[in-house]
N, C-alpha and C positions, 0 to 999 in steps of 0.2 A: 311558522313553527312546525306545522304538519309537513310542509314541503321539505324542510331540513331533516325531519325525522325519516321521511320516505327515502331521501338520498342516502342517509346513513345505513338504513336497512338494505338498500340496493347494493351498496358497497360491501356490506357484510355478506350478502348472498353471493356476490361475485367472489369474495375471498374464500368462502366455504366451498364453492364450486371448484375453484382452482385447487384448493387443498385436497378435495375428494378425488379430482382427476389425477393429481400427483400421487395420491395413495394407491389408486388403481394401477397406475403405470409402474410404481415401485413394486407392487405385488407381482405384476406380470413379469417384470424384469427379474425379480428374485426367483420366481417360479421357473423362468427359463434357465437361469443360471444353476438352479438346484436340480434340474432334470437329469443332467449328467455332469460329472466332474471331469476335468482334464485327465486325471489319473485313470478314469474308466476306460478311455480309449488309448492311453499311453502309460500303462503301469510301469513304474521303475522300482526294481528291487534287485539286490545283489544276487547274481547267479542266473538271472533270467536271460534266455537267449532266443533268437529267431534266426533261422537259416534260410537263405534265399538262393534261387537261381539268378545269377547275374549275367545278363547279355549286354556286352559293351560294344557299341559301334564306334569304330575309329577310322580315320582317313589315312591312307598310305600314298606312297609315290608322290610326295609333295602336294597332297590334297587332291589328287586326280582320280582316286578310286577309294571305295570304302569296303570294310569287312566287319563282321561281327565275331567277337571272341567271347566264349562262354566260360564261366567259373561257378563255383559255389562259394558263398561268403556267409560267415556267421557273425552276427552282432551280439556280443555278450556284455551284460551290465556288470560292471566291476564294483568299485567301492564308492561310498558317499564322500564327496569332497565339497569344497567351497569355491564358487566361481569368483571372477574379479570384482563382482558387485557385492560379495559377501553372502550370497544366497546358497542354500543347500542344493547341490547338483550331483549328478552321477557321471562317472567316467565310463565310456563305452569302448570296448576293444573290438576291433574287427579282425577276423581270421579268414584266410583264403586258401582254396585248393582247386585244382583243376577238375577233379571228380571225387566221388565217394571212396575210391580206392586209395587215395593219397592222404597223408596226415595234414592237419591244419597248420598253417604258418601265420604268425602274427603279421598284420598288414598295416593297420592304422589305428588311431584312437580319436575319439570324439567326446563331446560333453553335452549332456542332456539336462534340461531344467524344466520341471513342472512348477509353474507358479499357480496362484489361485485362479488366474484367468487365461493362461496361455501355456503352450509348450514351445520351448526354444531349443534349437539344436545347433551346435557349433561344429562345423566341418571345414577343414582347411582354413581355420581362423575366420570363417565367415559365419555370422550368426543369423539364422533363419527363424522366423516365427511360424511354426508348422501348424499349430492348432490355436484357436481363439474361441473363447466363450462369448455368447451362448451358441450351442449347437442348433442352428436354425438356418432356414433357407435365406433369410435376409442378411445374415452376418457376412461381412466382407472386411478384409484388413490388408495392409501393405506388408506382406510376409517377408520382403527383402529390404525393409527400410533401414536396417542397421548395416547394410553393405554399401561400400563406396562405389557408386555407379556414376558419379557425376564429375569427379576430378579429371583433369586433362590427361593424366596417364593411366586412368582406370581401364582395365581390360574386361570389365564386367558391365559395360553399359547396357548390354542386352537384358540384364536383370532389373533394370530400372522400372519402377512404378507398376510392379506386378500386383494385381488385385486377386487375393485368394478368396474363394467363395465355396460354400458347401453345396453338395448335391446328394441325392439318394441317402438321406439320413435314416439310420436305423433299418437298413435294408440287408437281407441275406445275400451272401455271395460265396462262391466256391472257386478255389484254385487247385487244379488237379484233384486229388482225393480229399482235400481239406475243405470243410464247409464251416461257414461262420454265420451265426444267426443275426448278428447286428453289425453293420459296417457303415462308415461314412466316407464319402468321396470329397476330396479337396481339389477343385479345379484352380490351377495357379496361372496358367497362360495357354493361349491357343492363338498364335499370331503368325501371319504370313505376310511378308513384305516383298513386293515385286512378283515375278512370275517364275517360280521354281521349275527347272527343266528347260528354260529358254537359255541357250548357251551364250547369247550375246548380251544378256542383261544381268544386273546385280539382283540378288535375292537373299532373303534371310527368313529362317523359320525358327520359332521359339515355342516350345511346348513343355508344360509341366503338369503332372497330375499325381496325386497320392491317395491311397486308401488305407483306412485304419479299421481294425476289428476290435470290438468291445472285449476287454479283458486280455488282449493280446498285444496290440501295438500296430505298427505299420506292416501291412501285408502285401502291398503293391506300390511300386513307384515307377513312373515313366518320365524321363527327361530327355529333351532333344534340343540342341542348338546348332544351327548351321549358318554359315555366311559364305555365299558363293560370289567369287570375284571373276568377272568375265574376261579380264585382260590376261595376257600371256598364255593364251589358249584355254583359259578357264580352269579354276581350281577352287577348292574349299579352304578358307583361311584357317590358320592356326587357331585352336580353341574350339573348332567345330567337333562335336561329339554327341553321343547319346548313350543312355544307360536305362536298362529295364530290370527292376528287382521284383521277383515273384516268390512269395513264401513257399517253402517246401517242408519246413519242420519248425517246431517250437516246443518249449516246455511250459 
């Protein structure tokens, strides 16, 4: 009888220990999630805008040489709409001009969605998960998982299986004369295949990084994809390009 009583108490102790451990984990998880909301680093409201210097790297002469073309672009939040999943989202308009002396010209539109745990951005009908809670060094997620990178005719296989991770959380940063007290960096990809610069061999480079400032939104983005084909004298395949967005103004 005493032995059976001891076993019951032992099971009870194990149960309460597991319950207490789960409670601590839940508190820690909630605390992490409540430290900052998605909207803190990506506020969405009608009329808000951010202007960037856009440096676009393109390949000319059938992929045999590259050049950088620079513009100014403004992303302006328009109206609240509903996405195809029935969620509240915002339409984002992009305007472009060569320099500050020229008028803005409408260029493209996008859709942005802040959920309770992530920020989604739809560009050219491609849905990216740009931010994910919690904002912590150990957080990682498949930011391109909604993009078709696997079908036989996909031209976006280089976007497959990208692991987004945070770095430099809540760190100050400056761009030109703009200073931000709290920013986060999202490292998306830093991949080199083959030996770039070696004319006789295939190579590929994939790089993605973005930075967000608290209360502002995205303040910096660098993306680069190149695929070098050594045959026919060597050339960079169609779809090779790079863009760098650097904030120059906001409201």
